[in-house]
N, C-alpha and C positions, 0 to 999 in steps of 0.2 A: 847523557844529559849534557846539553850544549849550550853555554851559557855565551851571547855575543859579547865580545871582546871589546870593551868602550862603545858598545851599541853594533849598529848596523853600518859598516863601513863605506856604504855606499855615498853616505850622509856624513857630515863633518864628526870626528871620534867625539863623544861624550856630550855631544849637544843635543838639545830638545828634542829634535827631531832624529835624531839616531837612537835613541832612549826609546821614543813614542813608537817608532816604526819597530825595533827589535821586542818589544813589549806586546805588539800587535801582532808577531809573525807567527806562524804556527810550526815554523822550524827551529825556533829557539824556545827553551825553556825557562829563560830570563835573560839578564846582564850582568857584566860586571861592569864597572864604572871606579873611577878613582876620583878621590877626596880629599882638597885642600883647605885650611880655615882662612879667612879674609881678615883685613884689619880688624872692623866689627865684630869679628866672632862669628861669620856664619861660614858654611859648610856649603862649599861649590863644587861642582864637578868639572874635573879638570885634571890633565896627568902631570902635565910639568910646573917647575916651581914658578916659571915667568910666563906669559901670555905670547910668547914672539909663533911660536910653532901652530900653537889655536887661532891667532888671530893678526898676527904679522905687527903685533906691537910689543917693545921689550920694556913691561913691566914686572913687577914680583908681585904677585899675588895677596903675599902677608902685607904686603904696604898699600893694598888698594880695598877700599869699601864695596859692598855690593853693589851699591849704586854705580861707583865707578866701572866695576866689571861689564855693566849694563851697556857699555859704550863699546865694548870688544865682540866682532862679530867672529864664531867660530868659523872657520875655511878646514874644504875637506882636501888637508896636505896628501891625504894619499891617494889620490885623483889620478894622479901618471899610473901606479901601480895597478891599480883595478882598469884602468884602459889597458894597459896590455895584457892584464889576465884575460878580458873579455875577448882583445883581438884574437887571443889561441882558439877560440873555440870557432868551431866551421859555421860557415855563412856571416860574419859578424856583421857587416854593413847589412844584410837585408832585416839584422833583427833590431828592428826599430824600438823595441818597448824596452830594451837595453840603451840602446842610444840616447832615448828619450831621458831615463832615469840620469844617465851620466853628463848629459849638457844640465839636465836639472840642478845636479848637485855641484857642479860647478858655476853655475852663474847664482843660486842662492847659498846665501850662509843663515845659521840660525845664531842662536843666544846661549849664553853661558845661562844654568839653571841651577838651582840650588837641591842640596842632598834630601832636603824637607821636603819639597815638591816631587821629588822621584818616589818618596817612599809613599805620600797621602797619593799616588796615583797607583801604586803598584799592586797590581791584579793579584788576587789571593793565591791564582794556579801557577805564579810566575815566582822564580827565587831571583832575590837580587844579591850579588857577592860585591861588597863595599871593599875595596883595598884600598886603605888608610895610607897616604902619602906622607913621606916626612917622620918629623918626632916631636915631642915634646919640646924639647932644646930648641928647635927652631923658631919657636913663638917667644918662651917665656920662661922663667925658672917657678912659676905657680902652676906650673901643669895644667893650662887653661885649655890647650888642646884636648886631651883626653876626657877633661870634663863637659866641655859642649859635645862633644862626638855621644858620650852617655845622656845626655839630655836632651838630644835629635833623635836618637835611635829608640830610645826608649817608647816613647808612644806606641811604636811598632811593633813592639814585639812579637803579636798575635800575626803576624806576617812571615813569609818565607824569606827571614833573613839569614845571611851568614856576612863574617866579616874577617879580610884579612890582612896583614901588614909583615911587613919586615923587622917591624920594633916588639922585640917581646915586652918591655916595659906598658905599652899601651895595649896591648894583646890580654897580658893577666889582669892590669885594671878593668877592661871592659868585661871579661871573662866571671870576674867577681862580682860586678855590678849588674850585668843584664844577664841572669841565669837563663832566658829562654832562647839565647841567640847564640849560636854555632862561634867558635872563635878559631882562626887557623894560622900559619906561618905562610908567609911568602919565601920561596927557596930557591936558588939559582946556582948556578957552579962554582963562583964564589964563596958563596954561604955553605956548601956541601957539608963539609967537614964540621957544622958546628950546628947541626940540626937538631931541636928540642922538640921532641914528640910528646910533649905536655901538654897538647891542643885537640880539638876535634877535629879538625883538618890538617893539610898540608898542600899550599897552592905552588906545585913545581915547573920549573921550566922545562918544558918538555927533551929538550937538548940534551938536558944531563942524562936520560938515558940513553939516548944514541950514543953519546960517548961512551959509554960506560953500560949496556944492559943488566949489568948483576946488581946494579945498585937497587934492583926492582924488589929485589929480596928486604932491603933493611928498611923501607916502607909499607910492604905489602900490608900490612894489620890495619893500615890507615885509610880513612877516607880519603882520596886524591882528586885534588884539579889539577888537569894540565895546559900549560899557555906556552905559547901561542901558536897553535895548530892551526896555518890556514892551505892547506894539503892534503886532499884526501888519502893520499895514498902514507902520509905519513901518521893519520889515523889508525888507518889499517893497520899500519906496521905496528904500533904504539899498542892496539886493541889484542893483537895477535902475542903480542911480549907478555903483556899482562894477564892475558886467558893460561899462559902455562902457568901462574901462578895461584890461579883459582880468582882474579880479580876481573870484574864485569863491567862493563860501562852502567854508571846508574841508568834506573828508567823512566819515562819521561809519560805524561798522564794525559795532554792532549791527542789521543790517539786518532779519534774520528776525526778533528780538523785536520791533522797532519796528513793522513792518507789524503783526504779528498782535494787538499793543496797539490799534493805529491802526482795525483791524479792529472790534475790540470796541467800542471809543469810537463807530465809525461805526453798528455796529448798535444801540447802546445810544439815542444822542444825535441822530439822523436829522435831525430837525426845527431843533437847535441849528445841526449844520453848514451844513444848508441856510441859515441864518439869515447866518450867518457870512460866508459864499460870495457871498450878496448884499451884504452889508453892507459887507464888503470890495472889490466888484466885481473879485471874482478868477478871474470866466470859468469858472467850473466846475474851481476848484483841486482839489478831491476829485471822484473817480468810484468805483463798484462796484469797478471793476479796480486802482483806487489808481494811478492814474497822473495826471499832470498836465498840463491845460490851460493855459498863456499863453503870450503873444506871443514871449517868446525863450526857455521852458524848452526847447522843443525843440530845441535847440542844445548843451544841456549834458548830460552824463555820468549814468548812471544814478544813481550815490553821490551828484551833485549835484544831483539831482530829489529823493531821497530825504531829504538833507537837506533843502530847502527846503519837502517837506512836513512832516518833524519840527516847522519851525520856526511853519508856520502851526497846527500844535495845540499849542504850547507855553504857552498860556495856561493850560493844565490847571495846569500845575506852575509857576508863577511868573516873574519875570521871566530876563530871560538876556543872558549876555555871549555874543558871536558871532565865532566865527573866520572871517577872509577871507585870503586869499593868491593870489597872481598867479600863471598859469597860467604854467608854465615849458615 
């Protein structure tokens, strides 16, 4: 499973355009986004505690109303990174399609939107991971933050929603209040020694496993999400590591749509695909029949093979947060 991390990064992260592009993309099974609360208790999609990186204005989100945030235009601050990435592709200067996208994302800005707007739009076949930024004490002593989170998410429990946070207090509260929504903890290197597994899933910085592969054994019985993987070779490396423990990528549901889109890209950019197959030493991961050939792929189900195929192609849409689960 591939959740677009902060949306589609050809556009401003966590922006309206980025989110809509991700939810309409056949390469993504959903998206991960970040939530903070405004002065007037509205939940907005933004990563940082201030608006500088998002919109070039140094204002604190919690000190602004939703109306005031409307004056902040999101900017694609990772444009230079994307430009470098695509310039490494063969014949970049002849690829007008990507050039137009990059120029568009640089000149056009999008607006900050609310969590409620995203949940209202969320298609039933897509998953959304809401990462809660900050904690109750960042706002007030009455724990208004977790209450607003509960009231905003509750009407949409029939949709495919999962919630994550570094803050165990908020996750515990929401787990009690929202019985139909999976709750998980975000784990990075600095808090690895304090992992609490009394949650539905763990969202882990994948570099934790690069530093110490044996850590997989500590979390193998949980549903896992790895962030943020923006290189196919890292995905393949993590998948092979987890496969040894009987942990597989979560399956995807939009097979027909995915295959149609992949065939379109395969036909349009055969040289690019051939280059990446060779570059990642993937042993003909892609063939005209859209079958996978890899030393351990033959043992996977059709769903798992299609998932891996999608991940191989995900560099077209941005960095991802990838789901894994032990085979039952």
